[in-house]
N, CA, C, O and the ligand as a Tripos MOL2 file, in Angstrom:
@<TRIPOS>MOLECULE
protein
  261   259    66     0     0
PROTEIN
NO_CHARGES

@<TRIPOS>ATOM
      1 N          -0.8140   29.2330    4.4230 N.3       1 MET1
      2 CA         -1.3480   29.0740    3.0350 C.3       1 MET1
      3 C          -1.2160   27.5960    2.5880 C.2       1 MET1
      4 O          -1.8420   27.2010    1.6050 O.2       1 MET1
      5 N          -0.4450   26.8150    3.2690 N.am      2 THR2
      6 CA         -0.3320   25.4960    2.9390 C.3       2 THR2
      7 C          -0.9980   24.5810    3.9870 C.2       2 THR2
      8 O          -0.3570   23.8350    4.7270 O.2       2 THR2
      9 N          -2.3610   24.7050    3.9850 N.am      3 GLU3
     10 CA         -3.1680   23.9350    4.9180 C.3       3 GLU3
     11 C          -3.0620   22.4020    4.6790 C.2       3 GLU3
     12 O          -3.1180   21.6050    5.6150 O.2       3 GLU3
     13 N          -2.9230   22.0660    3.5210 N.am      4 TRP4
     14 CA         -2.8570   20.5250    3.2210 C.3       4 TRP4
     15 C          -1.7210   19.9230    3.8060 C.2       4 TRP4
     16 O          -1.7220   18.7100    4.0150 O.2       4 TRP4
     17 N          -0.6620   20.6970    4.1190 N.am      5 ASN5
     18 CA          0.5740   20.0910    4.6870 C.3       5 ASN5
     19 C           0.3260   19.5860    6.0420 C.2       5 ASN5
     20 O           1.0170   18.6440    6.4310 O.2       5 ASN5
     21 N          -0.6060   20.1060    6.8410 N.am      6 LYS6
     22 CA         -0.8520   19.5950    8.1460 C.3       6 LYS6
     23 C          -1.6100   18.3150    8.1490 C.2       6 LYS6
     24 O          -1.6320   17.6130    9.1600 O.2       6 LYS6
     25 N          -2.2750   17.9630    6.9790 N.am      7 LEU7
     26 CA         -3.0580   16.7600    6.9330 C.3       7 LEU7
     27 C          -2.1470   15.5540    6.6240 C.2       7 LEU7
     28 O          -2.5730   14.4030    6.7280 O.2       7 LEU7
     29 N          -0.9500   15.8230    6.2630 N.am      8 ILE8
     30 CA         -0.1040   14.6950    5.8750 C.3       8 ILE8
     31 C           0.8070   14.3850    6.9840 C.2       8 ILE8
     32 O           1.7340   15.1310    7.3000 O.2       8 ILE8
     33 N           0.4940   13.1120    7.6610 N.am      9 PRO9
     34 CA          1.4090   12.7010    8.6830 C.3       9 PRO9
     35 C           2.7350   12.2220    8.1200 C.2       9 PRO9
     36 O           2.8380   11.8590    6.9490 O.2       9 PRO9
     37 N           3.6820   12.2280    8.9200 N.am     10 LYS10
     38 CA          4.9860   11.7010    8.4850 C.3      10 LYS10
     39 C           5.4160   10.6250    9.4080 C.2      10 LYS10
     40 O           6.2340   10.8210   10.3070 O.2      10 LYS10
     41 N           4.8150    9.4150    9.1550 N.am     11 PRO11
     42 CA          5.2180    8.2000    9.8730 C.3      11 PRO11
     43 C           6.4900    7.6900    9.1980 C.2      11 PRO11
     44 O           6.8850    8.1560    8.1290 O.2      11 PRO11
     45 N           7.1120    6.7210    9.8590 N.am     12 ARG12
     46 CA          8.1710    6.0150    9.3230 C.3      12 ARG12
     47 C           7.6620    5.1230    8.1980 C.2      12 ARG12
     48 O           7.3580    3.9480    8.3990 O.2      12 ARG12
     49 N           7.5790    5.7010    7.0380 N.am     13 SER13
     50 CA          6.8220    4.9240    5.9930 C.3      13 SER13
     51 C           7.7190    3.8350    5.4020 C.2      13 SER13
     52 O           8.9460    3.9110    5.4700 O.2      13 SER13
     53 N           7.1200    2.8930    4.8620 N.am     14 ARG14
     54 CA          7.7660    1.7930    4.2660 C.3      14 ARG14
     55 C           7.0730    1.4060    3.0800 C.2      14 ARG14
     56 O           5.8840    1.6820    2.9190 O.2      14 ARG14
     57 N           7.8560    0.6880    2.1140 N.am     15 PHE15
     58 CA          7.2800    0.1130    0.9090 C.3      15 PHE15
     59 C           7.3210   -1.3600    1.0370 C.2      15 PHE15
     60 O           8.2680   -1.9480    1.5600 O.2      15 PHE15
     61 N           6.3030   -1.9300    0.5620 N.am     16 PHE16
     62 CA          6.2800   -3.3780    0.5430 C.3      16 PHE16
     63 C           6.1890   -3.8660   -0.9050 C.2      16 PHE16
     64 O           5.6120   -3.2350   -1.7900 O.2      16 PHE16
     65 N           6.7650   -4.9620   -1.0620 N.am     17 ARG17
     66 CA          6.5510   -5.7080   -2.3630 C.3      17 ARG17
     67 C           5.5800   -6.7900   -2.0230 C.2      17 ARG17
     68 O           5.8450   -7.6860   -1.2220 O.2      17 ARG17
     69 N           4.3840   -6.6690   -2.6920 N.am     18 VAL18
     70 CA          3.2960   -7.6160   -2.4110 C.3      18 VAL18
     71 C           3.0190   -8.4440   -3.5890 C.2      18 VAL18
     72 O           2.9550   -7.9770   -4.7260 O.2      18 VAL18
     73 N           2.8490   -9.7260   -3.2870 N.am     19 LYS19
     74 CA          2.4760  -10.6690   -4.3270 C.3      19 LYS19
     75 C           0.9260  -10.8730   -4.3690 C.2      19 LYS19
     76 O           0.2850  -11.2420   -3.3850 O.2      19 LYS19
     77 N           0.3760  -10.6000   -5.6010 N.am     20 CYS20
     78 CA         -1.0020  -10.8250   -5.6870 C.3      20 CYS20
     79 C          -1.3330  -12.3040   -5.5610 C.2      20 CYS20
     80 O          -0.7270  -13.1330   -6.2390 O.2      20 CYS20
     81 N          -2.2970  -12.6460   -4.6940 N.am     21 GLN21
     82 CA         -2.6230  -14.0080   -4.5350 C.3      21 GLN21
     83 C          -3.5210  -14.6180   -5.6750 C.2      21 GLN21
     84 O          -3.7640  -15.8180   -5.7990 O.2      21 GLN21
     85 N          -3.9430  -13.6820   -6.4250 N.am     22 LYS22
     86 CA         -4.7870  -14.2370   -7.5370 C.3      22 LYS22
     87 C          -3.9780  -14.5640   -8.8380 C.2      22 LYS22
     88 O          -4.1980  -15.5870   -9.4870 O.2      22 LYS22
     89 N          -3.0090  -13.6170   -9.1910 N.am     23 CYS23
     90 CA         -2.3130  -13.8540  -10.4810 C.3      23 CYS23
     91 C          -0.7710  -14.0050  -10.2460 C.2      23 CYS23
     92 O          -0.0400  -14.4040  -11.1520 O.2      23 CYS23
     93 N          -0.3170  -13.6880   -9.0540 N.am     24 GLY24
     94 CA          1.0880  -13.8370   -8.8510 C.3      24 GLY24
     95 C           1.9670  -12.6200   -9.1870 C.2      24 GLY24
     96 O           3.1860  -12.6150   -9.0150 O.2      24 GLY24
     97 N           1.2950  -11.6400   -9.6520 N.am     25 ASN25
     98 CA          2.0330  -10.4240   -9.9540 C.3      25 ASN25
     99 C           2.6210   -9.7050   -8.6320 C.2      25 ASN25
    100 O           1.9870   -9.6300   -7.5790 O.2      25 ASN25
    101 N           3.8330   -9.2220   -8.8180 N.am     26 GLU26
    102 CA          4.3710   -8.6300   -7.6060 C.3      26 GLU26
    103 C           4.4170   -7.1900   -7.8590 C.2      26 GLU26
    104 O           4.7830   -6.7440   -8.9460 O.2      26 GLU26
    105 N           4.0500   -6.4430   -6.8670 N.am     27 GLN27
    106 CA          3.8720   -5.0090   -6.9600 C.3      27 GLN27
    107 C           4.3100   -4.2530   -5.8050 C.2      27 GLN27
    108 O           4.1450   -4.7250   -4.6800 O.2      27 GLN27
    109 N           4.8710   -3.0840   -5.9850 N.am     28 LEU28
    110 CA          5.4290   -2.2560   -4.9300 C.3      28 LEU28
    111 C           4.2070   -1.4670   -4.3160 C.2      28 LEU28
    112 O           3.4450   -0.8540   -5.0640 O.2      28 LEU28
    113 N           4.0290   -1.4860   -2.9620 N.am     29 LEU29
    114 CA          3.0270   -0.5530   -2.4870 C.3      29 LEU29
    115 C           3.4790    0.0750   -1.1980 C.2      29 LEU29
    116 O           4.3770   -0.4240   -0.5200 O.2      29 LEU29
    117 N           2.8720    1.1260   -0.8870 N.am     30 TYR30
    118 CA          3.2410    1.9620    0.2500 C.3      30 TYR30
    119 C           2.4660    1.4220    1.4310 C.2      30 TYR30
    120 O           1.3270    0.9750    1.2880 O.2      30 TYR30
    121 N           3.1290    1.4670    2.6790 N.am     31 SER31
    122 CA          2.5080    0.9650    3.8580 C.3      31 SER31
    123 C           1.3290    1.7250    4.4030 C.2      31 SER31
    124 O           0.5240    1.2320    5.1930 O.2      31 SER31
    125 N           1.2730    2.9590    3.9360 N.am     32 ASN32
    126 CA          0.1570    3.8690    4.3760 C.3      32 ASN32
    127 C          -0.5940    4.4360    3.2360 C.2      32 ASN32
    128 O          -0.5870    5.6600    3.0990 O.2      32 ASN32
    129 N          -1.2610    3.6680    2.3780 N.am     33 PRO33
    130 CA         -1.8190    4.1310    1.1790 C.3      33 PRO33
    131 C          -3.0730    5.0210    1.5180 C.2      33 PRO33
    132 O          -3.8000    4.7230    2.4660 O.2      33 PRO33
    133 N          -3.2890    6.0140    0.7990 N.am     34 VAL34
    134 CA         -4.4870    6.7580    0.9750 C.3      34 VAL34
    135 C          -5.7040    6.1690    0.3120 C.2      34 VAL34
    136 O          -6.8280    6.2710    0.8040 O.2      34 VAL34
    137 N          -5.4460    5.5560   -0.8110 N.am     35 ASN35
    138 CA         -6.5450    4.8500   -1.4680 C.3      35 ASN35
    139 C          -6.3170    3.3990   -1.6100 C.2      35 ASN35
    140 O          -5.2310    2.8800   -1.3530 O.2      35 ASN35
    141 N          -7.2870    2.7900   -1.9960 N.am     36 LYS36
    142 CA         -7.2130    1.2940   -2.1290 C.3      36 LYS36
    143 C          -6.2050    0.9530   -3.1880 C.2      36 LYS36
    144 O          -6.1670    1.6550   -4.1990 O.2      36 LYS36
    145 N          -5.4050   -0.0380   -3.0510 N.am     37 VAL37
    146 CA         -4.4350   -0.4050   -4.1200 C.3      37 VAL37
    147 C          -4.8790   -1.6620   -4.6670 C.2      37 VAL37
    148 O          -5.1890   -2.6230   -3.9640 O.2      37 VAL37
    149 N          -4.9090   -1.6470   -6.0000 N.am     38 THR38
    150 CA         -5.3660   -2.8770   -6.7310 C.3      38 THR38
    151 C          -4.2150   -3.3570   -7.5880 C.2      38 THR38
    152 O          -3.3300   -2.5760   -7.9390 O.2      38 THR38
    153 N          -4.2180   -4.5840   -7.9160 N.am     39 CYS39
    154 CA         -3.3020   -5.3130   -8.7740 C.3      39 CYS39
    155 C          -3.3000   -4.6920  -10.1420 C.2      39 CYS39
    156 O          -4.3810   -4.5020  -10.7000 O.2      39 CYS39
    157 N          -2.2150   -4.3730  -10.7030 N.am     40 ASN40
    158 CA         -2.0460   -3.8120  -12.0150 C.3      40 ASN40
    159 C          -2.4950   -4.7270  -13.0910 C.2      40 ASN40
    160 O          -2.9200   -4.3000  -14.1650 O.2      40 ASN40
    161 N          -2.3950   -6.0600  -12.7850 N.am     41 VAL41
    162 CA         -2.6620   -7.0650  -13.7760 C.3      41 VAL41
    163 C          -4.1550   -7.5060  -13.7240 C.2      41 VAL41
    164 O          -4.8300   -7.4330  -14.7500 O.2      41 VAL41
    165 N          -4.6560   -7.9340  -12.6290 N.am     42 CYS42
    166 CA         -5.9090   -8.5020  -12.5630 C.3      42 CYS42
    167 C          -6.9540   -7.6880  -11.8600 C.2      42 CYS42
    168 O          -8.1460   -7.9860  -11.9470 O.2      42 CYS42
    169 N          -6.5080   -6.6270  -11.1390 N.am     43 GLY43
    170 CA         -7.4970   -5.7520  -10.4690 C.3      43 GLY43
    171 C          -7.8950   -6.1800   -9.0680 C.2      43 GLY43
    172 O          -8.7340   -5.5560   -8.4200 O.2      43 GLY43
    173 N          -7.2480   -7.3040   -8.6000 N.am     44 GLU44
    174 CA         -7.4880   -7.7390   -7.2420 C.3      44 GLU44
    175 C          -7.0700   -6.7510   -6.1720 C.2      44 GLU44
    176 O          -6.0230   -6.1220   -6.3240 O.2      44 GLU44
    177 N          -7.8300   -6.5750   -5.0940 N.am     45 THR45
    178 CA         -7.4580   -5.6150   -4.0590 C.3      45 THR45
    179 C          -6.1480   -6.1100   -3.4130 C.2      45 THR45
    180 O          -6.1060   -7.2630   -2.9860 O.2      45 THR45
    181 N          -5.0830   -5.3020   -3.3210 N.am     46 LEU46
    182 CA         -3.8840   -5.6950   -2.6860 C.3      46 LEU46
    183 C          -3.7730   -5.0380   -1.2220 C.2      46 LEU46
    184 O          -3.2540   -5.6200   -0.2700 O.2      46 LEU46
    185 N          -4.2650   -3.8970   -1.1740 N.am     47 ALA47
    186 CA         -4.2620   -3.1950    0.1880 C.3      47 ALA47
    187 C          -5.4250   -2.2640    0.2830 C.2      47 ALA47
    188 O          -5.9140   -1.7100   -0.7010 O.2      47 ALA47
    189 N          -5.8680   -2.1060    1.5690 N.am     48 GLU48
    190 CA         -6.9500   -1.1630    1.7940 C.3      48 GLU48
    191 C          -6.5210   -0.1930    2.8600 C.2      48 GLU48
    192 O          -5.9020   -0.6040    3.8420 O.2      48 GLU48
    193 N          -6.8250    1.0770    2.7090 N.am     49 PRO49
    194 CA         -6.3990    1.9910    3.8400 C.3      49 PRO49
    195 C          -7.3030    1.8710    5.0150 C.2      49 PRO49
    196 O          -8.5090    1.7160    4.8220 O.2      49 PRO49
    197 N          -6.8220    1.9290    6.1950 N.am     50 THR50
    198 CA         -7.5260    1.7170    7.4460 C.3      50 THR50
    199 C          -7.4120    3.0150    8.3470 C.2      50 THR50
    200 O          -7.8690    3.0330    9.4900 O.2      50 THR50
    201 N          -6.8030    4.0550    7.7910 N.am     51 GLY51
    202 CA         -6.6530    5.2270    8.5720 C.3      51 GLY51
    203 C          -5.1510    5.2350    9.0940 C.2      51 GLY51
    204 O          -4.5960    6.2890    9.4030 O.2      51 GLY51
    205 N          -4.5660    4.0730    9.1700 N.am     52 GLY52
    206 CA         -3.1440    4.0460    9.5700 C.3      52 GLY52
    207 C          -2.4770    3.0700    8.6630 C.2      52 GLY52
    208 O          -2.3890    3.2820    7.4540 O.2      52 GLY52
    209 N          -1.9970    1.9800    9.2530 N.am     53 LYS53
    210 CA         -1.3720    0.9990    8.3600 C.3      53 LYS53
    211 C          -2.3700    0.3480    7.4450 C.2      53 LYS53
    212 O          -3.5310    0.1690    7.8100 O.2      53 LYS53
    213 N          -1.9560    0.0130    6.3270 N.am     54 ALA54
    214 CA         -2.7830   -0.6420    5.3700 C.3      54 ALA54
    215 C          -3.0560   -2.0520    5.7610 C.2      54 ALA54
    216 O          -2.2650   -2.7400    6.4060 O.2      54 ALA54
    217 N          -4.2770   -2.4620    5.3140 N.am     55 LYS55
    218 CA         -4.5940   -3.8960    5.4810 C.3      55 LYS55
    219 C          -4.1820   -4.5300    4.2430 C.2      55 LYS55
    220 O          -4.8050   -4.3440    3.1970 O.2      55 LYS55
    221 N          -3.0830   -5.3260    4.3260 N.am     56 ILE56
    222 CA         -2.5220   -5.9810    3.1570 C.3      56 ILE56
    223 C          -3.2120   -7.2880    2.8830 C.2      56 ILE56
    224 O          -3.3270   -8.1590    3.7460 O.2      56 ILE56
    225 N          -3.6630   -7.3970    1.6670 N.am     57 LYS57
    226 CA         -4.3950   -8.7100    1.2410 C.3      57 LYS57
    227 C          -3.4890   -9.6830    0.6640 C.2      57 LYS57
    228 O          -3.6970  -10.8870    0.8090 O.2      57 LYS57
    229 N          -2.4530   -9.2160   -0.0100 N.am     58 GLY58
    230 CA         -1.5690  -10.1610   -0.7170 C.3      58 GLY58
    231 C          -0.4810  -10.6740    0.2240 C.2      58 GLY58
    232 O          -0.5630  -10.5320    1.4440 O.2      58 GLY58
    233 N           0.5380  -11.2750   -0.3880 N.am     59 GLU59
    234 CA          1.6300  -11.8300    0.4610 C.3      59 GLU59
    235 C           2.7840  -10.9720    0.2990 C.2      59 GLU59
    236 O           3.2440  -10.7670   -0.8240 O.2      59 GLU59
    237 N           3.3000  -10.4400    1.3690 N.am     60 ILE60
    238 CA          4.4310   -9.5090    1.4660 C.3      60 ILE60
    239 C           5.6510  -10.3530    1.2020 C.2      60 ILE60
    240 O           5.9220  -11.3140    1.9210 O.2      60 ILE60
    241 N           6.3740  -10.0010    0.1890 N.am     61 THR61
    242 CA          7.5550  -10.7640   -0.1880 C.3      61 THR61
    243 C           8.8260  -10.0040    0.2480 C.2      61 THR61
    244 O           9.8450  -10.6090    0.5810 O.2      61 THR61
    245 N           8.7340   -8.6490    0.2350 N.am     62 THR62
    246 CA          9.9100   -7.8430    0.6310 C.3      62 THR62
    247 C           9.5090   -6.5470    1.2860 C.2      62 THR62
    248 O           8.5340   -5.9200    0.8740 O.2      62 THR62
    249 N          10.2280   -6.1410    2.2790 N.am     63 ILE63
    250 CA          9.9290   -4.9360    2.9560 C.3      63 ILE63
    251 C          11.1150   -3.9330    2.6950 C.2      63 ILE63
    252 O          12.2650   -4.2400    3.0090 O.2      63 ILE63
    253 N          10.8320   -2.8340    2.1640 N.am     64 LEU64
    254 CA         11.8810   -1.8500    1.7840 C.3      64 LEU64
    255 C          11.7780   -0.6050    2.7690 C.2      64 LEU64
    256 O          10.6930   -0.0500    2.9380 O.2      64 LEU64
    257 N          12.8200   -0.2220    3.3520 N.am     65 GLU65
    258 CA         12.8320    0.8340    4.2850 C.3      65 GLU65
    259 C          12.7130    2.1410    3.5020 C.2      65 GLU65
    260 O          12.7020    3.2180    4.0970 O.2      65 GLU65
    261 ZN         -3.2720   -9.7920   -9.7030 Zn       66 ZN66
@<TRIPOS>BOND
     1     1     2 1
     2     2     3 1
     3     3     4 2
     4     3     5 am
     5     5     6 1
     6     6     7 1
     7     7     8 2
     8     7     9 am
     9     9    10 1
    10    10    11 1
    11    11    12 2
    12    11    13 am
    13    13    14 1
    14    14    15 1
    15    15    16 2
    16    15    17 am
    17    17    18 1
    18    18    19 1
    19    19    20 2
    20    19    21 am
    21    21    22 1
    22    22    23 1
    23    23    24 2
    24    23    25 am
    25    25    26 1
    26    26    27 1
    27    27    28 2
    28    27    29 am
    29    29    30 1
    30    30    31 1
    31    31    32 2
    32    31    33 am
    33    33    34 1
    34    34    35 1
    35    35    36 2
    36    35    37 am
    37    37    38 1
    38    38    39 1
    39    39    40 2
    40    39    41 am
    41    41    42 1
    42    42    43 1
    43    43    44 2
    44    43    45 am
    45    45    46 1
    46    46    47 1
    47    47    48 2
    48    47    49 am
    49    49    50 1
    50    50    51 1
    51    51    52 2
    52    51    53 am
    53    53    54 1
    54    54    55 1
    55    55    56 2
    56    55    57 am
    57    57    58 1
    58    58    59 1
    59    59    60 2
    60    59    61 am
    61    61    62 1
    62    62    63 1
    63    63    64 2
    64    63    65 am
    65    65    66 1
    66    66    67 1
    67    67    68 2
    68    67    69 am
    69    69    70 1
    70    70    71 1
    71    71    72 2
    72    71    73 am
    73    73    74 1
    74    74    75 1
    75    75    76 2
    76    75    77 am
    77    77    78 1
    78    78    79 1
    79    79    80 2
    80    79    81 am
    81    81    82 1
    82    82    83 1
    83    83    84 2
    84    83    85 am
    85    85    86 1
    86    86    87 1
    87    87    88 2
    88    87    89 am
    89    89    90 1
    90    90    91 1
    91    91    92 2
    92    91    93 am
    93    93    94 1
    94    94    95 1
    95    95    96 2
    96    95    97 am
    97    97    98 1
    98    98    99 1
    99    99   100 2
   100    99   101 am
   101   101   102 1
   102   102   103 1
   103   103   104 2
   104   103   105 am
   105   105   106 1
   106   106   107 1
   107   107   108 2
   108   107   109 am
   109   109   110 1
   110   110   111 1
   111   111   112 2
   112   111   113 am
   113   113   114 1
   114   114   115 1
   115   115   116 2
   116   115   117 am
   117   117   118 1
   118   118   119 1
   119   119   120 2
   120   119   121 am
   121   121   122 1
   122   122   123 1
   123   123   124 2
   124   123   125 am
   125   125   126 1
   126   126   127 1
   127   127   128 2
   128   127   129 am
   129   129   130 1
   130   130   131 1
   131   131   132 2
   132   131   133 am
   133   133   134 1
   134   134   135 1
   135   135   136 2
   136   135   137 am
   137   137   138 1
   138   138   139 1
   139   139   140 2
   140   139   141 am
   141   141   142 1
   142   142   143 1
   143   143   144 2
   144   143   145 am
   145   145   146 1
   146   146   147 1
   147   147   148 2
   148   147   149 am
   149   149   150 1
   150   150   151 1
   151   151   152 2
   152   151   153 am
   153   153   154 1
   154   154   155 1
   155   155   156 2
   156   155   157 am
   157   157   158 1
   158   158   159 1
   159   159   160 2
   160   159   161 am
   161   161   162 1
   162   162   163 1
   163   163   164 2
   164   163   165 am
   165   165   166 1
   166   166   167 1
   167   167   168 2
   168   167   169 am
   169   169   170 1
   170   170   171 1
   171   171   172 2
   172   171   173 am
   173   173   174 1
   174   174   175 1
   175   175   176 2
   176   175   177 am
   177   177   178 1
   178   178   179 1
   179   179   180 2
   180   179   181 am
   181   181   182 1
   182   182   183 1
   183   183   184 2
   184   183   185 am
   185   185   186 1
   186   186   187 1
   187   187   188 2
   188   187   189 am
   189   189   190 1
   190   190   191 1
   191   191   192 2
   192   191   193 am
   193   193   194 1
   194   194   195 1
   195   195   196 2
   196   195   197 am
   197   197   198 1
   198   198   199 1
   199   199   200 2
   200   199   201 am
   201   201   202 1
   202   202   203 1
   203   203   204 2
   204   203   205 am
   205   205   206 1
   206   206   207 1
   207   207   208 2
   208   207   209 am
   209   209   210 1
   210   210   211 1
   211   211   212 2
   212   211   213 am
   213   213   214 1
   214   214   215 1
   215   215   216 2
   216   215   217 am
   217   217   218 1
   218   218   219 1
   219   219   220 2
   220   219   221 am
   221   221   222 1
   222   222   223 1
   223   223   224 2
   224   223   225 am
   225   225   226 1
   226   226   227 1
   227   227   228 2
   228   227   229 am
   229   229   230 1
   230   230   231 1
   231   231   232 2
   232   231   233 am
   233   233   234 1
   234   234   235 1
   235   235   236 2
   236   235   237 am
   237   237   238 1
   238   238   239 1
   239   239   240 2
   240   239   241 am
   241   241   242 1
   242   242   243 1
   243   243   244 2
   244   243   245 am
   245   245   246 1
   246   246   247 1
   247   247   248 2
   248   247   249 am
   249   249   250 1
   250   250   251 1
   251   251   252 2
   252   251   253 am
   253   253   254 1
   254   254   255 1
   255   255   256 2
   256   255   257 am
   257   257   258 1
   258   258   259 1
   259   259   260 2
@<TRIPOS>SUBSTRUCTURE
     1 MET1         2 RESIDUE 1 A MET
     2 THR2         6 RESIDUE 1 A THR
     3 GLU3        10 RESIDUE 1 A GLU
     4 TRP4        14 RESIDUE 1 A TRP
     5 ASN5        18 RESIDUE 1 A ASN
     6 LYS6        22 RESIDUE 1 A LYS
     7 LEU7        26 RESIDUE 1 A LEU
     8 ILE8        30 RESIDUE 1 A ILE
     9 PRO9        34 RESIDUE 1 A PRO
    10 LYS10       38 RESIDUE 1 A LYS
    11 PRO11       42 RESIDUE 1 A PRO
    12 ARG12       46 RESIDUE 1 A ARG
    13 SER13       50 RESIDUE 1 A SER
    14 ARG14       54 RESIDUE 1 A ARG
    15 PHE15       58 RESIDUE 1 A PHE
    16 PHE16       62 RESIDUE 1 A PHE
    17 ARG17       66 RESIDUE 1 A ARG
    18 VAL18       70 RESIDUE 1 A VAL
    19 LYS19       74 RESIDUE 1 A LYS
    20 CYS20       78 RESIDUE 1 A CYS
    21 GLN21       82 RESIDUE 1 A GLN
    22 LYS22       86 RESIDUE 1 A LYS
    23 CYS23       90 RESIDUE 1 A CYS
    24 GLY24       94 RESIDUE 1 A GLY
    25 ASN25       98 RESIDUE 1 A ASN
    26 GLU26      102 RESIDUE 1 A GLU
    27 GLN27      106 RESIDUE 1 A GLN
    28 LEU28      110 RESIDUE 1 A LEU
    29 LEU29      114 RESIDUE 1 A LEU
    30 TYR30      118 RESIDUE 1 A TYR
    31 SER31      122 RESIDUE 1 A SER
    32 ASN32      126 RESIDUE 1 A ASN
    33 PRO33      130 RESIDUE 1 A PRO
    34 VAL34      134 RESIDUE 1 A VAL
    35 ASN35      138 RESIDUE 1 A ASN
    36 LYS36      142 RESIDUE 1 A LYS
    37 VAL37      146 RESIDUE 1 A VAL
    38 THR38      150 RESIDUE 1 A THR
    39 CYS39      154 RESIDUE 1 A CYS
    40 ASN40      158 RESIDUE 1 A ASN
    41 VAL41      162 RESIDUE 1 A VAL
    42 CYS42      166 RESIDUE 1 A CYS
    43 GLY43      170 RESIDUE 1 A GLY
    44 GLU44      174 RESIDUE 1 A GLU
    45 THR45      178 RESIDUE 1 A THR
    46 LEU46      182 RESIDUE 1 A LEU
    47 ALA47      186 RESIDUE 1 A ALA
    48 GLU48      190 RESIDUE 1 A GLU
    49 PRO49      194 RESIDUE 1 A PRO
    50 THR50      198 RESIDUE 1 A THR
    51 GLY51      202 RESIDUE 1 A GLY
    52 GLY52      206 RESIDUE 1 A GLY
    53 LYS53      210 RESIDUE 1 A LYS
    54 ALA54      214 RESIDUE 1 A ALA
    55 LYS55      218 RESIDUE 1 A LYS
    56 ILE56      222 RESIDUE 1 A ILE
    57 LYS57      226 RESIDUE 1 A LYS
    58 GLY58      230 RESIDUE 1 A GLY
    59 GLU59      234 RESIDUE 1 A GLU
    60 ILE60      238 RESIDUE 1 A ILE
    61 THR61      242 RESIDUE 1 A THR
    62 THR62      246 RESIDUE 1 A THR
    63 ILE63      250 RESIDUE 1 A ILE
    64 LEU64      254 RESIDUE 1 A LEU
    65 GLU65      258 RESIDUE 1 A GLU
    66 ZN66       261 GROUP 0 **** ****
């Protein structure tokens, strides 16, 4: 009954703190986002899903396990 459970892979996920190259805002984002992640301040794209690891557009300042 919980079909959706099978669709969620469980990789060793990580969180990144990424600095927006446009406005300098730092934001926490997931390494495997399902949706495009945009900057909370200026709306610049920070990461795009690629089916696996995200394509990070900004500068990664910290990696959190
Ligand atoms: Zn920004």
